[in-house]
C-alpha positions as CSV (number, residue, x, y, z in Angstrom):
1,X,18.0,-10.8,33.7
2,X,21.0,-9.5,32.0
3,X,21.0,-6.5,29.6
4,X,22.2,-8.7,26.7
5,X,18.9,-10.5,26.4
6,X,17.1,-7.3,25.4
7,X,19.6,-6.0,22.9
8,X,18.0,-5.2,19.6
9,X,20.2,-4.4,16.6
10,X,18.7,-1.4,14.8
11,X,18.5,-2.0,11.0
12,X,16.5,0.2,8.7
13,X,13.1,-1.4,8.1
14,X,14.2,-4.9,9.0
15,X,11.2,-6.2,10.9
16,X,10.3,-2.7,11.9
17,X,6.7,-2.0,12.9
18,X,4.4,-0.7,10.2
19,X,3.0,1.9,12.6
20,X,3.9,3.8,15.7
21,X,1.7,5.1,18.5
22,X,0.9,8.8,18.9
23,X,-1.5,10.4,21.3
24,X,-4.8,11.2,19.5
25,X,-4.8,14.8,20.8
26,X,-1.5,15.6,19.1
27,X,-2.4,14.4,15.6
28,X,-3.0,17.4,13.3
29,X,-4.5,18.1,9.9
30,X,-2.3,16.9,7.0
31,X,-0.7,14.3,9.3
32,X,-1.2,10.5,8.9
33,X,-3.3,8.1,10.9
34,X,-4.5,4.5,10.7
35,X,-8.3,4.2,10.4
36,X,-9.9,0.7,10.0
37,X,-6.4,-0.7,9.3
38,X,-5.9,1.6,6.3
39,X,-3.2,4.4,6.2
40,X,-4.9,7.7,5.8
41,X,-4.0,11.4,5.5
42,X,-5.9,13.5,8.0
43,X,-8.1,16.1,6.3
44,X,-10.1,17.2,9.3
45,X,-9.7,17.1,13.0
46,X,-12.3,18.3,15.5
47,X,-12.1,17.9,19.3
48,X,-15.2,17.8,21.4
49,X,-15.3,18.4,25.1
50,X,-17.6,16.0,26.9
51,X,-19.4,16.1,30.3
52,X,-18.0,16.5,33.8
53,X,-16.1,13.3,34.0
54,X,-15.9,12.3,30.4
55,X,-12.9,12.3,28.1
56,X,-12.4,14.9,25.3
57,X,-12.8,13.1,22.0
58,X,-11.1,13.6,18.7
59,X,-13.0,13.1,15.5
60,X,-10.7,12.3,12.5
61,X,-11.7,12.4,8.9
62,X,-9.0,10.8,6.7
63,X,-8.5,10.0,3.0
64,X,-7.0,6.5,2.4
65,X,-3.6,7.3,0.8
66,X,-3.9,4.4,-1.7
67,X,-7.6,4.1,-2.6
68,X,-8.7,7.7,-2.0
69,X,-11.7,6.6,0.1
70,X,-12.9,8.8,3.0
71,X,-12.7,7.2,6.4
72,X,-13.8,8.5,9.9
73,X,-12.9,7.6,13.4
74,X,-13.6,9.0,16.9
75,X,-10.9,8.4,19.6
76,X,-10.6,9.8,23.2
77,X,-7.8,12.5,22.9
78,X,-5.8,10.9,25.8
79,X,-5.6,7.5,24.0
80,X,-2.9,6.5,21.5
81,X,-3.6,6.1,17.8
82,X,-1.6,4.2,15.2
83,X,0.3,6.4,12.8
84,X,1.7,4.7,9.7
85,X,5.4,5.1,8.6
86,X,4.9,6.7,5.2
87,X,7.9,6.8,2.9
88,X,8.3,8.4,-0.5
89,X,11.0,7.2,-2.9
90,X,11.9,8.4,-6.4
91,X,12.7,5.8,-9.1
92,X,13.5,6.3,-12.8
93,X,11.0,4.6,-15.1
94,X,12.7,2.1,-17.5
95,X,9.9,0.2,-19.0
96,X,6.1,-0.5,-19.0
97,X,5.0,-4.1,-19.6
98,X,1.8,-5.1,-21.4
99,X,0.3,-6.5,-18.2
100,X,0.4,-3.1,-16.5
101,X,3.6,-3.5,-14.4
102,X,6.4,-1.0,-14.5
103,X,10.1,-1.6,-14.4
104,X,11.9,1.0,-12.2
105,X,15.6,1.8,-11.7
106,X,16.6,2.1,-8.0
107,X,19.3,4.4,-6.7
108,X,21.8,1.5,-6.3
109,X,21.3,0.4,-10.0
110,X,18.9,-2.6,-9.4
111,X,15.5,-2.9,-11.0
112,X,12.2,-3.0,-9.2
113,X,9.6,-4.9,-11.2
114,X,6.8,-5.6,-8.7
115,X,4.8,-2.3,-9.0
116,X,1.6,-1.9,-11.1
117,X,0.7,1.3,-13.0
118,X,-1.4,3.7,-10.9
119,X,-5.2,3.5,-11.0
120,X,-5.5,7.3,-11.2
121,X,-6.4,8.0,-14.8
122,X,-4.6,11.4,-15.3
123,X,-1.4,10.1,-13.7
124,X,-1.7,6.9,-15.8
125,X,-2.1,8.8,-19.1
126,X,0.8,11.2,-18.1
127,X,3.1,8.2,-17.5
128,X,2.1,6.3,-20.7
129,X,2.2,9.5,-22.9
130,X,5.6,10.6,-21.5
131,X,7.0,7.1,-21.9
132,X,5.7,6.9,-25.4
133,X,7.4,10.2,-26.3
134,X,10.7,8.8,-25.0
135,X,11.0,11.2,-22.1
136,X,13.1,10.4,-19.0
137,X,10.5,10.0,-16.3
138,X,11.0,9.8,-12.5
139,X,8.1,8.4,-10.6
140,X,7.5,8.9,-6.9
141,X,6.4,5.8,-5.0
142,X,4.6,6.1,-1.7
143,X,4.9,3.2,0.7
144,X,3.1,2.6,4.0
145,X,2.0,-0.5,5.9
146,X,3.4,-3.0,3.3
147,X,1.7,-1.4,0.4
148,X,3.3,0.6,-2.4
149,X,1.8,2.8,-5.2
150,X,3.1,5.4,-7.7
151,X,1.7,8.7,-6.6
152,X,3.6,11.4,-8.6
153,X,5.6,11.9,-11.8
154,X,8.5,14.2,-12.8
155,X,9.8,14.8,-16.3
156,X,13.6,15.1,-16.2
157,X,13.9,15.8,-20.0
158,X,14.3,13.7,-23.2
159,X,16.4,10.6,-23.2
Protein backbone atom coordinates (compact mmCIF):
# COMPACT_ATOMS: atom_id res chain seq x y z
CA UNK A 1 0.00 0.00 0.00
CA UNK A 2 1.30 3.42 -0.88
CA UNK A 3 0.98 6.48 1.31
CA UNK A 4 -1.10 8.30 -1.29
CA UNK A 5 -4.10 6.03 -0.71
CA UNK A 6 -4.47 7.31 2.83
CA UNK A 7 -4.04 11.03 2.18
CA UNK A 8 -6.88 13.09 3.66
CA UNK A 9 -7.20 16.75 2.80
CA UNK A 10 -8.09 18.65 5.96
CA UNK A 11 -10.88 21.10 5.38
CA UNK A 12 -12.69 22.83 8.21
CA UNK A 13 -15.88 20.91 9.01
CA UNK A 14 -16.09 19.18 5.60
CA UNK A 15 -17.28 15.72 6.52
CA UNK A 16 -15.66 16.07 9.92
CA UNK A 17 -16.89 13.85 12.71
CA UNK A 18 -19.54 15.32 15.00
CA UNK A 19 -17.74 13.94 18.04
CA UNK A 20 -14.26 12.92 19.15
CA UNK A 21 -13.21 10.23 21.66
CA UNK A 22 -11.89 11.14 25.09
CA UNK A 23 -11.06 8.88 28.01
CA UNK A 24 -13.90 8.95 30.54
CA UNK A 25 -11.55 9.55 33.48
CA UNK A 26 -10.27 12.80 31.92
CA UNK A 27 -13.68 14.46 31.37
CA UNK A 28 -14.30 17.15 33.97
CA UNK A 29 -17.18 19.28 35.23
CA UNK A 30 -18.22 22.02 32.74
CA UNK A 31 -16.86 19.93 29.87
CA UNK A 32 -19.04 18.33 27.21
CA UNK A 33 -20.04 14.70 26.69
CA UNK A 34 -22.50 12.74 24.54
CA UNK A 35 -25.13 10.92 26.65
CA UNK A 36 -27.82 8.89 24.85
CA UNK A 37 -26.80 10.51 21.52
CA UNK A 38 -27.39 14.04 22.90
CA UNK A 39 -24.66 16.69 23.40
CA UNK A 40 -24.54 17.57 27.11
CA UNK A 41 -22.65 19.93 29.39
CA UNK A 42 -21.26 18.01 32.36
CA UNK A 43 -22.62 19.35 35.67
CA UNK A 44 -21.41 16.57 37.96
CA UNK A 45 -18.74 13.86 37.81
CA UNK A 46 -18.14 11.24 40.46
CA UNK A 47 -15.65 8.38 40.26
CA UNK A 48 -16.22 5.17 42.18
CA UNK A 49 -13.53 2.66 42.96
CA UNK A 50 -14.83 -0.87 42.53
CA UNK A 51 -13.66 -4.24 43.86
CA UNK A 52 -10.31 -5.99 43.60
CA UNK A 53 -10.36 -6.64 39.85
CA UNK A 54 -13.09 -4.24 38.74
CA UNK A 55 -12.74 -0.98 36.83
CA UNK A 56 -13.17 2.43 38.40
CA UNK A 57 -16.41 3.89 37.05
CA UNK A 58 -17.28 7.49 36.22
CA UNK A 59 -20.82 8.67 36.87
CA UNK A 60 -21.71 11.66 34.66
CA UNK A 61 -24.66 13.98 35.10
CA UNK A 62 -25.15 16.25 32.10
CA UNK A 63 -27.64 18.85 30.90
CA UNK A 64 -28.61 18.62 27.21
CA UNK A 65 -27.25 21.85 25.68
CA UNK A 66 -30.30 22.26 23.41
CA UNK A 67 -33.27 20.93 25.41
CA UNK A 68 -32.05 21.51 28.99
CA UNK A 69 -32.97 17.94 29.99
CA UNK A 70 -30.88 16.19 32.65
CA UNK A 71 -29.19 12.96 31.48
CA UNK A 72 -26.98 10.49 33.35
CA UNK A 73 -24.44 7.88 32.29
CA UNK A 74 -22.01 5.51 34.01
CA UNK A 75 -18.84 4.57 32.09
CA UNK A 76 -15.65 2.70 33.12
CA UNK A 77 -12.99 5.39 33.57
CA UNK A 78 -10.56 3.61 31.24
CA UNK A 79 -13.07 3.58 28.35
CA UNK A 80 -13.51 6.29 25.76
CA UNK A 81 -16.56 8.55 25.66
CA UNK A 82 -17.79 10.64 22.77
CA UNK A 83 -17.30 14.37 23.22
CA UNK A 84 -19.22 16.67 20.86
CA UNK A 85 -17.53 19.44 18.88
CA UNK A 86 -19.35 22.50 20.26
CA UNK A 87 -19.02 25.78 18.37
CA UNK A 88 -20.36 29.22 19.22
CA UNK A 89 -20.78 31.79 16.46
CA UNK A 90 -22.06 35.36 16.65
CA UNK A 91 -24.43 36.67 14.00
CA UNK A 92 -26.17 40.03 13.63
CA UNK A 93 -29.98 39.82 13.70
CA UNK A 94 -31.57 41.28 10.56
CA UNK A 95 -35.20 40.19 10.71
CA UNK A 96 -37.75 38.00 12.50
CA UNK A 97 -40.39 36.38 10.29
CA UNK A 98 -43.99 35.64 11.35
CA UNK A 99 -43.39 31.87 11.30
CA UNK A 100 -40.71 32.11 14.03
CA UNK A 101 -37.59 32.00 11.87
CA UNK A 102 -34.80 34.58 12.19
CA UNK A 103 -32.72 36.13 9.45
CA UNK A 104 -29.09 36.51 10.49
CA UNK A 105 -26.11 38.24 8.89
CA UNK A 106 -22.92 36.12 8.75
CA UNK A 107 -19.38 37.53 8.92
CA UNK A 108 -18.91 37.24 5.16
CA UNK A 109 -22.08 39.23 4.42
CA UNK A 110 -24.41 36.33 3.55
CA UNK A 111 -27.71 35.71 5.29
CA UNK A 112 -28.59 32.64 7.33
CA UNK A 113 -32.35 31.99 7.34
CA UNK A 114 -32.67 28.42 8.65
CA UNK A 115 -32.75 29.08 12.41
CA UNK A 116 -35.88 29.27 14.55
CA UNK A 117 -36.32 31.61 17.51
CA UNK A 118 -35.18 30.04 20.80
CA UNK A 119 -37.69 28.17 22.99
CA UNK A 120 -36.35 29.82 26.17
CA UNK A 121 -39.04 32.39 27.12
CA UNK A 122 -36.79 35.07 28.65
CA UNK A 123 -34.35 34.97 25.72
CA UNK A 124 -37.26 34.95 23.25
CA UNK A 125 -38.86 38.05 24.81
CA UNK A 126 -35.46 39.83 24.98
CA UNK A 127 -34.91 39.22 21.26
CA UNK A 128 -38.45 40.27 20.26
CA UNK A 129 -38.47 43.37 22.51
CA UNK A 130 -34.99 44.48 21.45
CA UNK A 131 -35.80 43.95 17.78
CA UNK A 132 -39.10 45.81 18.19
CA UNK A 133 -37.26 48.77 19.72
CA UNK A 134 -34.94 48.87 16.69
CA UNK A 135 -31.78 47.91 18.58
CA UNK A 136 -28.81 46.31 16.84
CA UNK A 137 -28.74 42.80 18.28
CA UNK A 138 -26.04 40.14 17.99
CA UNK A 139 -27.16 36.58 18.75
CA UNK A 140 -24.82 33.76 19.72
CA UNK A 141 -25.61 30.47 18.00
CA UNK A 142 -24.37 27.24 19.55
CA UNK A 143 -23.93 24.29 17.22
CA UNK A 144 -23.10 20.67 18.03
CA UNK A 145 -23.77 17.33 16.32
CA UNK A 146 -25.66 18.89 13.41
CA UNK A 147 -28.01 20.97 15.57
CA UNK A 148 -27.99 24.72 16.02
CA UNK A 149 -29.79 26.98 18.46
CA UNK A 150 -29.62 30.61 19.59
CA UNK A 151 -28.23 30.59 23.14
CA UNK A 152 -27.35 34.21 23.95
CA UNK A 153 -27.96 37.80 22.98
CA UNK A 154 -25.87 40.97 22.95
CA UNK A 155 -27.10 44.52 22.39
CA UNK A 156 -24.61 46.54 20.37
CA UNK A 157 -26.60 49.78 20.49
CA UNK A 158 -29.38 51.45 18.46
CA UNK A 159 -29.47 51.20 14.66
